[in-house]
TORZA-990618 format. One line per field, with one value per residue (C-alpha): z, y negated, x. Coordinates in steps of 0.05 Angstrom, whole numbers, plus 5000, padded with zeros to 4 digits. Example, Ala and Ser with C-alpha at 12.3 -4.5 7.8 and 13.67 -1.06 7.14 Angstrom:
2
w = [5156	5143]
v = [5090	5021]
u = [5246	5273]
***
This chain:
694
w = [5000	5019	4952	4913	4954	4941	4865	4868	4905	4855	4796	4826	4840	4768	4743	4787	4766	4692	4702	4714	4643	4594	4640	4616	4656	4649	4679	4710	4642	4619	4571	4560	4572	4560	4587	4553	4607	4675	4670	4694	4682	4713	4715	4767	4761	4818	4889	4917	4864	4880	4953	4936	4892	4947	5000	4956	4956	4882	4888	4847	4786	4791	4745	4750	4799	4811	4867	4905	4920	4966	4925	4970	4977	4960	4891	4857	4786	4803	4776	4792	4727	4751	4782	4780	4726	4680	4685	4637	4576	4553	4619	4616	4545	4567	4620	4567	4612	4592	4637	4661	4715	4707	4744	4715	4724	4677	4620	4574	4576	4540	4468	4485	4523	4480	4419	4462	4457	4531	4563	4603	4662	4690	4764	4796	4871	4891	4948	4995	4950	4893	4936	4951	4877	4860	4909	4881	4809	4821	4859	4798	4752	4792	4807	4881	4883	4950	4984	4955	4984	5051	5050	5035	5089	5142	5124	5131	5197	5225	5202	5232	5297	5301	5286	5347	5389	5370	5373	5449	5440	5443	5382	5428	5443	5372	5348	5285	5242	5183	5137	5105	5037	5018	5058	5013	5008	5051	5011	5038	5008	4971	5003	4960	4973	5007	5056	5083	5086	5131	5176	5182	5196	5252	5284	5262	5243	5172	5148	5107	5040	4974	4933	4907	4881	4905	4929	4947	4965	5023	5052	5123	5140	5123	5164	5225	5217	5219	5277	5274	5340	5307	5246	5212	5151	5121	5096	5124	5198	5205	5147	5174	5245	5215	5174	5235	5276	5239	5284	5243	5264	5338	5361	5327	5377	5347	5350	5422	5445	5399	5367	5301	5282	5226	5195	5138	5068	5049	5100	5092	5016	4992	4997	4991	5039	5103	5107	5168	5206	5191	5213	5279	5290	5269	5314	5374	5361	5356	5420	5463	5529	5505	5475	5538	5585	5601	5612	5537	5517	5476	5465	5519	5536	5517	5485	5413	5385	5404	5359	5383	5373	5373	5418	5426	5495	5553	5604	5562	5582	5526	5476	5438	5407	5434	5398	5448	5448	5496	5502	5441	5394	5371	5407	5399	5454	5452	5515	5535	5597	5635	5667	5734	5765	5736	5740	5681	5662	5629	5603	5621	5692	5711	5746	5770	5808	5805	5735	5702	5641	5593	5533	5482	5474	5409	5419	5358	5342	5369	5439	5442	5480	5528	5555	5564	5602	5650	5657	5639	5706	5703	5631	5647	5701	5651	5602	5656	5682	5612	5596	5666	5689	5756	5756	5806	5761	5692	5653	5589	5536	5494	5420	5363	5314	5295	5328	5261	5240	5297	5277	5312	5297	5324	5325	5347	5360	5383	5446	5452	5424	5426	5406	5392	5387	5352	5331	5298	5264	5246	5208	5265	5320	5297	5329	5326	5398	5414	5360	5366	5426	5482	5498	5567	5628	5687	5740	5723	5701	5733	5705	5649	5614	5553	5484	5457	5443	5370	5369	5422	5434	5479	5487	5507	5510	5527	5581	5650	5646	5706	5725	5691	5627	5627	5634	5580	5535	5531	5499	5450	5431	5422	5379	5336	5329	5311	5260	5227	5225	5195	5141	5123	5123	5170	5179	5240	5243	5268	5210	5161	5105	5152	5202	5204	5262	5318	5346	5363	5424	5453	5443	5498	5513	5561	5576	5610	5657	5628	5650	5631	5633	5669	5624	5655	5592	5535	5510	5441	5447	5471	5430	5470	5452	5379	5377	5412	5364	5304	5324	5339	5275	5232	5272	5265	5190	5178	5227	5193	5125	5150	5188	5143	5078	5082	5056	5030	4957	4957	4903	4903	4901	4968	4998	4977	5007	5072	5074	5061	4994	4939	4868	4847	4908	4896	4824	4846	4890	4834	4790	4726	4693	4695	4724	4783	4779	4709	4676	4625	4679	4720	4658	4647	4720	4715	4650	4681	4743	4697	4660	4725	4750	4686	4691	4759	4729	4695	4738	4723	4747	4805	4827	4818	4865	4913	4917	4935	4994	5022	5006	5042	5106	5102	5087	5147	5192	5169	5136	5067	5064	4991	4941	4881	4846	4860	4832	4767	4765	4773	4716	4672	4690	4672	4604	4590	4602	4560	4503	4495	4535	4588	4614	4680	4738	4785	4845	4822	4887	4935	4981	5051	5067	5046	5049	4998	4959	4951	4928	4876	4849	4844	4811	4760	4741	4737	4697	4647	4640	4631	4575	4537	4538	4476	4484	4497	4457	4492	4535	4564	4626	4692	4766	4799	4873	4875	4860	4879	4929	4906]
v = [5000	4952	4966	4946	4883	4864	4874	4832	4775	4777	4774	4716	4679	4687	4665	4603	4587	4594	4544	4489	4494	4462	4411	4342	4290	4235	4250	4198	4182	4161	4219	4252	4327	4381	4452	4502	4554	4563	4566	4632	4619	4553	4524	4469	4425	4380	4407	4370	4402	4471	4458	4438	4498	4544	4510	4518	4593	4593	4609	4673	4628	4601	4634	4582	4529	4489	4508	4446	4487	4546	4604	4645	4716	4746	4713	4764	4740	4668	4650	4594	4553	4509	4439	4379	4335	4389	4452	4508	4500	4569	4599	4560	4584	4656	4649	4631	4580	4554	4493	4454	4401	4346	4281	4212	4223	4283	4249	4259	4333	4322	4325	4389	4424	4406	4445	4507	4502	4492	4434	4383	4346	4287	4272	4209	4199	4128	4122	4165	4150	4181	4242	4252	4245	4295	4347	4339	4343	4404	4436	4428	4455	4519	4530	4510	4442	4455	4475	4413	4368	4403	4393	4318	4312	4345	4300	4238	4262	4270	4199	4171	4207	4178	4109	4117	4138	4081	4026	4031	4008	3932	3899	3871	3943	3969	3992	3972	4034	4047	4108	4120	4155	4140	4141	4117	4053	4030	4054	4050	4062	4004	3963	3998	4069	4125	4131	4063	4079	4138	4094	4045	4101	4125	4056	4032	3961	3958	3915	3855	3879	3848	3907	3957	4028	4093	4063	3995	3976	3928	3903	3908	3837	3853	3916	3879	3825	3877	3913	3978	4011	4078	4106	4172	4210	4280	4315	4312	4293	4288	4239	4194	4194	4177	4120	4089	4102	4045	3984	3938	3978	3988	3934	3963	3980	4050	4064	4041	4084	4141	4138	4169	4227	4279	4312	4363	4331	4366	4321	4255	4253	4285	4262	4328	4376	4359	4283	4288	4334	4291	4226	4260	4283	4216	4176	4220	4214	4138	4132	4192	4161	4139	4207	4242	4206	4241	4172	4162	4227	4223	4294	4341	4400	4464	4533	4526	4596	4667	4721	4792	4826	4902	4935	5010	5016	5045	4995	4933	4908	4856	4817	4756	4691	4629	4562	4505	4430	4408	4338	4318	4369	4440	4493	4569	4618	4693	4725	4797	4816	4877	4929	4923	4881	4898	4877	4839	4815	4746	4710	4646	4666	4729	4789	4776	4821	4826	4799	4811	4766	4753	4707	4662	4590	4551	4477	4434	4384	4322	4353	4372	4308	4321	4384	4349	4292	4328	4392	4465	4482	4426	4442	4516	4500	4457	4515	4567	4524	4517	4591	4610	4648	4642	4615	4668	4725	4695	4692	4650	4635	4572	4565	4516	4572	4573	4630	4641	4670	4719	4789	4855	4912	4983	5037	5109	5174	5235	5211	5145	5080	5008	4946	4880	4815	4765	4692	4664	4602	4589	4523	4475	4504	4569	4581	4628	4644	4644	4591	4536	4489	4484	4412	4421	4428	4449	4434	4360	4346	4357	4416	4396	4439	4478	4462	4505	4576	4591	4668	4695	4769	4806	4880	4931	5007	5067	5086	5061	5026	5025	4962	4989	5005	4936	4902	4946	4932	4859	4880	4928	4874	4821	4868	4883	4808	4791	4848	4817	4748	4778	4816	4753	4713	4660	4604	4565	4496	4468	4491	4527	4534	4568	4609	4660	4653	4704	4672	4604	4561	4574	4648	4684	4754	4785	4859	4889	4948	4987	5052	5125	5172	5142	5119	5099	5085	5036	5032	5043	5118	5128	5136	5081	5033	5053	5040	4973	4950	4975	4941	4876	4878	4888	4836	4782	4795	4787	4729	4688	4702	4676	4616	4593	4631	4660	4731	4776	4766	4690	4652	4630	4558	4566	4601	4542	4492	4532	4518	4444	4448	4408	4422	4348	4325	4377	4355	4282	4298	4331	4296	4305	4240	4214	4145	4146	4074	4062	4091	4131	4163	4181	4213	4254	4277	4296	4334	4372	4388	4415	4459	4489	4500	4536	4580	4602	4625	4680	4741	4748	4677	4680	4745	4715	4657	4704	4746	4683	4672	4741	4733	4666	4696	4753	4704	4660	4722	4740	4804	4779	4743	4742	4705	4710	4762	4721	4658	4696	4720	4648	4626	4681	4660	4587	4608	4654	4596	4547	4596	4579	4579	4525	4489	4506	4505	4445	4427	4389	4381	4325	4323	4349	4415	4479	4551	4562	4622	4584	4521	4561	4594	4528	4495	4551	4539	4463	4471	4518	4476	4411	4442	4453	4379	4339	4265	4226	4166	4099	4084	4020	4001	3995	4004	4069	4075	4151	4212	4206	4255	4293]
u = [5000	5056	5090	5027	5018	5090	5080	5016	5051	5108	5060	5022	5087	5109	5041	5041	5112	5094	5037	5088	5113	5124	5157	5177	5216	5269	5338	5383	5414	5344	5338	5271	5278	5226	5234	5188	5199	5232	5308	5337	5411	5433	5503	5510	5571	5545	5556	5496	5451	5480	5463	5392	5379	5404	5362	5300	5310	5328	5402	5392	5383	5454	5505	5560	5585	5649	5695	5674	5611	5615	5590	5544	5570	5502	5500	5545	5531	5549	5618	5667	5675	5733	5737	5692	5723	5751	5708	5722	5678	5697	5674	5608	5596	5608	5553	5500	5464	5396	5406	5468	5467	5520	5535	5546	5621	5616	5579	5639	5623	5556	5583	5619	5563	5502	5526	5523	5447	5433	5394	5434	5405	5444	5437	5463	5452	5465	5415	5373	5313	5352	5367	5293	5277	5331	5303	5233	5255	5299	5241	5197	5251	5264	5190	5192	5156	5122	5187	5220	5166	5173	5248	5241	5187	5231	5290	5247	5219	5290	5309	5245	5260	5331	5301	5256	5316	5362	5310	5321	5393	5398	5430	5484	5506	5505	5574	5612	5621	5667	5672	5739	5736	5808	5873	5930	5889	5832	5773	5702	5633	5600	5545	5492	5516	5477	5536	5521	5447	5464	5507	5450	5401	5448	5446	5515	5534	5563	5621	5600	5625	5604	5629	5580	5587	5616	5682	5708	5780	5790	5856	5884	5863	5790	5794	5822	5769	5713	5749	5709	5691	5678	5713	5698	5721	5727	5789	5859	5857	5933	5940	5884	5914	5982	5950	5917	5980	6014	6028	5984	5922	5940	5892	5831	5777	5767	5841	5848	5789	5808	5739	5761	5718	5717	5657	5650	5655	5590	5555	5593	5598	5534	5462	5426	5393	5431	5420	5375	5422	5482	5449	5429	5501	5531	5484	5497	5573	5570	5528	5548	5530	5461	5445	5470	5424	5358	5327	5330	5297	5233	5208	5181	5226	5192	5197	5173	5180	5199	5228	5238	5305	5301	5353	5347	5377	5337	5362	5345	5277	5270	5312	5290	5313	5279	5274	5274	5267	5320	5352	5310	5340	5323	5365	5364	5379	5391	5362	5373	5333	5358	5312	5349	5405	5473	5545	5575	5644	5644	5706	5669	5651	5690	5657	5585	5538	5462	5452	5385	5393	5451	5449	5482	5459	5466	5481	5465	5520	5483	5483	5557	5574	5517	5550	5616	5585	5539	5580	5568	5535	5484	5468	5464	5412	5373	5368	5352	5295	5266	5270	5245	5308	5344	5416	5440	5417	5432	5497	5500	5552	5550	5564	5565	5547	5474	5435	5400	5467	5469	5493	5475	5522	5518	5573	5559	5595	5555	5518	5557	5530	5556	5518	5554	5515	5560	5560	5622	5649	5722	5725	5741	5785	5815	5883	5943	5958	6033	6045	5993	5998	5948	5930	5900	5945	5902	5955	5957	5886	5817	5779	5732	5680	5702	5677	5620	5644	5659	5664	5618	5606	5558	5575	5522	5529	5485	5535	5555	5622	5668	5706	5767	5728	5696	5764	5794	5734	5756	5822	5788	5738	5792	5834	5773	5759	5831	5833	5771	5804	5868	5830	5791	5855	5826	5876	5898	5866	5933	5978	5932	5983	6033	5993	5937	5890	5882	5818	5790	5803	5734	5719	5680	5656	5605	5610	5548	5558	5500	5468	5477	5536	5596	5654	5721	5762	5750	5821	5850	5857	5786	5723	5690	5747	5742	5667	5674	5728	5689	5623	5660	5700	5637	5600	5654	5661	5587	5577	5633	5601	5534	5560	5619	5606	5676	5682	5737	5722	5723	5760	5833	5806	5772	5832	5876	5827	5827	5901	5887	5920	5885	5908	5903	5942	5996	6005	6003	6062	6101	6152	6113	6133	6062	6048	6001	5976	5951	5890	5930	5972	5910	5878	5941	5940	5867	5881	5939	5896	5842	5891	5918	5847	5828	5890	5866	5801	5841	5851	5926	5942	5894	5926	5995	5977	5942	6005	6044	5997	6012	6086	6087	6060	6111	6167	6149	6148	6218	6196	6219	6286	6308	6263	6309	6266	6203	6236	6251	6179	6155	6200	6171	6100	6115	6144	6085	6037	6077	6088	6161	6226	6234	6294	6328	6279	6282	6240	6178	6140	6160	6100	6086	6118	6083	6109	6164	6134	6068	6105	6145	6081	6043	6103	6105	6032	6043	6107	6075	6011	6050	6090	6025	6006	6020	6039	5975	5953	5954	5893	5865	5902	5867	5882	5863	5850	5856	5815	5742	5713	5652]
***
């Protein structure tokens, strides 16, 4: 019966979708476009459009995206087609798209793409109104108009809510806010940009800037005159701190108070599906004291929704995920109620007796400052009161990973069973223990609450673990977690190009004693230890995929970006003979970047660079000492790309240090690609501020 109902729903969905066609509309280039039927093979060269299509539940229609978009692991047929400015036309043609989304910065691609017989839709997002219009239009195109309207409505509701919050802040206490979108020069968004709209929506005071457009250059005097109290950016933290570490900026209010923040580029530089969430986070970061005060809360604190989580363990009374309104924002809490009081071992609290409830609480980003200001214990009590649990019998972990990305993994052997409940995120504070520094010295500073946990694990078994087994279970779980990070090649957030991560700075584990046959050993040679490590390994792998979209088969482009290596920046730091200040030189750099990107779309060159990543780690560990053979291989690769012999190899790259094998491999690609370029004709001169961020 269920099968027939599913088929009926599918048929009705297809019929409803077909009723929207033919569909006619004007794109942002002013062109009238008519689609006779729903597109089923879409190439999106615009990351914000890719994000919207995915959010509308139509990601299965995507067959090609640029590497500036995270390709969801579940969309197997979706291919990377290169970079933003110079995608591979050959790759796009091979995908046979019936629709291609481009931005206004890619309009030069139109004469090359239109002969392929596919429709082109240009999208230009200059304002939040444009973003709403984009979502609605894309919703109509992919057959999801109602979901698009709902997405726009929810975004507007979030902005209206923040407006209600910040209207309580007197104008005299509003803070001056600046977004940096360039570092070599002081580049900020234009006065008519959606970035400034988001700052205003968050309650920030904007600089008085007459310039309009995506990017405006100001000088140091203008920056000092504005004297921002809050500065934020995306990208390279170290470069920005070094920039503002210059003496001429030492008097800036934001520098003196260290109010320089970093957010994901997908939030700061795109007006798409996450505008509401980013404005909430930005506003709470600008005004942490205001958002942390319960006197300024608007919404009642309550449980909004409950979702059961099946756990086939006799001693588990009930497990569920609760959605809560707490401190004006939506939280999610995993709750596991035990049938009787038990002992637990928590890395956050140590051994505790008489526990009847364990859990993992998701803190949305706008509330992160709240925990730091009122303390973990006070916040703990707030949650426990709301979920009707007693502090003396409840043990909770905290995390910044969304509980919607919770993973349950089970491992079994004969009568033994282990269940691991895992949340994980690794993009902000992954560390390599023994190499990365700790910045908190407990003997000289008062104890402060930890940041929200990033990899949190709750371990449950169908046995009764002794104290020894519970302690040993921590080691087995940590080894399983670290094995997962190694196999995924997760990088240290401190020196990502040089170090793999072993964990994050805020990982926590709860081991529950359990009931059943007594087990005294959970070490590496025991079946219990094997099951714990296996369940944790599988859980961490899947949780990172859900939270960060990092998976084993991701592209070389994403692996480079995880190491904070940008292909354009690398080439810009090479002695290529191209000028970096005139328009002609910039075009040549963009062309060379595109050529290298397209080389990396070929398996042989992607594999070559991937091998240099593994060799770099081995070289840094001292396991490989002689690189002469690899240097010869790099020379052969460069000549194979160029198609003719090249002169003696010299060092091209003069930028910040990166591992030697990786540098040699990238130089080989650059050297070979540059040898393919014929001398360019003269171009109109014009000053360039740097590569735009998309």
